[in-house]
C-alpha positions in Angstrom: 0.0 0.0 0.0 1.4 3.4 -1.0 0.8 6.4 1.3 0.9 9.8 -0.3 1.5 11.8 2.8 2.5 11.7 6.5 -1.1 12.0 7.8 -2.2 8.9 5.9 0.7 6.9 7.4 -0.1 8.0 10.9 -3.8 7.0 10.5 -2.8 3.6 9.2 -0.4 3.1 12.1 -3.0 4.2 14.7 -5.5 1.7 13.3 -3.2 -1.1 14.2 -1.4 0.3 17.3 -4.4 1.5 19.3 -6.4 -1.8 19.3 -3.2 -3.6 20.3 -2.6 -1.2 23.1 -6.1 -1.6 24.3 -5.9 -5.4 24.3 -2.6 -5.2 26.3 -4.2 -3.0 28.9 -7.2 -5.2 29.2 -5.1 -8.3 29.7 -3.1 -6.7 32.5 -6.3 -6.0 34.4 -7.0 -9.7 34.5 -3.4 -10.7 35.2 -2.8 -8.4 38.1 -6.2 -8.1 39.7 -6.7 -9.5 43.2 -8.9 -12.4 43.9 -12.3 -11.6 45.5 -12.9 -12.9 49.0 -16.6 -13.5 49.3 -16.4 -13.4 53.1 -15.3 -9.8 53.1 -18.1 -8.6 50.7 -20.5 -6.0 52.1 -23.9 -7.6 52.8 -26.9 -6.1 51.1 -28.9 -6.1 54.4 -28.2 -7.1 58.0 -31.1 -9.4 58.2 -31.4 -12.5 60.5 -32.9 -15.0 58.1 -33.7 -17.5 60.9 -35.6 -14.8 62.8 -37.6 -13.9 59.7 -38.5 -17.5 59.1 -39.7 -18.0 62.7 -41.4 -14.7 63.0 -42.8 -13.4 59.7 -43.6 -9.7 59.5 -44.6 -6.9 57.2 -42.5 -3.8 56.8 -44.2 -0.4 56.5 -47.7 -1.8 56.0 -50.6 0.5 55.2 -54.4 0.1 55.6 -56.9 2.5 54.1 -60.7 2.4 54.0 -63.9 4.5 53.9 -66.5 4.6 56.6 -70.2 4.5 56.1 -70.5 8.2 56.7 -67.9 9.0 54.1 -64.7 9.6 56.2 -61.5 8.1 55.0 -59.2 6.2 57.4 -55.5 5.6 56.7 -53.3 3.6 59.0 -49.5 3.2 58.6 -47.0 1.3 60.7 -43.3 0.6 60.9 -43.8 -3.2 61.2 -46.7 -5.6 61.5 -46.9 -9.2 62.7 -49.7 -11.6 61.8 -52.3 -12.5 64.4 -51.5 -15.4 66.7 -52.7 -18.9 65.7 -54.1 -17.7 62.4 -56.4 -15.2 63.9 -57.6 -12.1 62.1 -55.7 -8.8 62.5 -52.1 -7.9 63.0 -50.0 -6.5 65.8 -48.2 -3.4 64.7 -45.6 -1.0 66.0 -45.0 2.7 65.5 -48.5 3.4 64.2 -49.7 6.6 62.5 -53.5 6.9 61.8 -55.4 9.7 60.0 -59.2 10.2 59.8 -60.4 12.7 57.2 -64.1 13.6 57.4 -66.2 14.9 54.5 -66.7 18.2 56.3 -62.9 18.8 56.5 -62.2 17.7 60.1 -58.9 15.8 60.3 -57.9 13.7 63.2 -54.3 12.4 63.6 -53.5 9.6 66.0 -50.0 8.2 66.8 -49.1 5.2 69.0 -46.1 3.0 69.7 -48.2 -0.2 69.4 -51.6 -1.5 68.4 -53.7 -4.2 66.7 -55.2 -3.6 63.3 -58.2 -5.8 62.6 -60.3 -4.6 59.7 -62.3 -7.9 59.7 -63.5 -7.1 63.2 -64.0 -3.5 62.2 -61.6 -2.2 64.9 -58.2 -0.7 65.3 -56.8 -0.7 68.9 -53.9 1.7 69.6 -51.9 1.6 72.8 -48.7 2.7 74.5 -48.3 6.4 74.4 -51.3 7.4 72.3 -51.5 11.0 71.0 -54.6 12.4 69.3 -54.7 15.8 67.5 -57.7 17.3 65.7 -57.7 20.1 63.1 -60.0 22.1 65.4 -57.1 22.5 67.9 -57.5 19.7 70.4 -54.4 17.7 71.5 -55.0 14.7 73.7 -52.8 12.0 75.3 -54.1 8.7 76.7 -53.1 5.1 77.3 -55.3 3.5 74.6 -57.7 4.4 71.8 -60.2 2.3 69.8 -61.0 3.3 66.2 -63.9 1.9 64.2 -63.2 1.1 60.6 -66.9 1.1 59.5 -67.9 4.5 61.1 -66.2 7.6 62.4 -65.8 6.7 66.0 -62.8 7.2 68.3 -63.0 6.0 71.9 -60.5 6.5 74.7 -61.7 4.2 77.5 -59.1 5.4 80.0 -57.8 8.7 81.5 -57.3 11.5 79.0 -55.3 14.6 79.3 -56.2 17.3 76.7 -55.2 20.7 75.6 -58.2 22.6 74.0 -58.3 26.0 72.3 -59.9 27.4 75.5 -57.9 25.6 78.2 -56.9 22.2 79.6 -59.1 19.1 80.2 -58.6 16.0 82.2 -61.2 13.2 82.3 -61.7 9.5 82.9 -62.6 8.8 79.2 -63.4 10.4 75.9 -65.4 9.7 72.8 -65.5 11.4 69.4 -68.4 10.4 67.1 -71.3 11.7 65.1 -74.9 10.9 65.2 -75.5 10.9 61.4 -73.4 11.3 58.3 -74.5 14.9 58.0 -74.2 15.8 61.7 -71.0 17.5 63.1 -68.6 15.6 65.3 -69.2 15.4 69.0 -66.2 15.3 71.3 -67.4 14.1 74.7 -65.3 14.0 77.8 -66.7 12.0 80.8 -65.7 10.4 84.0 -64.6 13.0 86.5 -64.0 15.9 84.0 -61.8 18.8 85.1 -61.6 21.9 83.0 -59.1 24.7 83.6 -60.4 27.6 81.5 -57.8 29.8 80.0 -59.4 32.8 78.1 -57.5 34.1 75.1 
């Protein structure tokens, strides 16, 4: 082959030299690379497989539904465990629940533990329960029961509350509505004590 100038000779030389250089570099990668020790590899997750097999669980489960009076209920948890002996419902931890009524009232409930049982129509929250409504009530109690088929929230034990007009302590509390069109009633009962704090 006859080359008429220096540029053509360089291009022809590069066509041969560059692929050979690339092949040489690639072969040195395989020759001098260290062997992989599978015992030192970073695990994808620190999970105890035996524990998961013996104690099945759900991570970040979510339940949502609609009550007969049109309110939406959403319940989220960090983890949930199936009911004992094949029973309905699931025990859950780090629960966050929200009730949004058609008239705009929003009720947020948080708890460290609880049992979610839509089949029985009930969600039981316990261990550090906090309730907050969009109307300005903040309540703390030991346990709360939510109905999944109607907008009802019941605290059967002692309640400590902060209201827009003061503080309330009582032996129990219930939030419900008589009909789908009626406003919500928030009823404190059982030795109610109100400390009125005017604005």
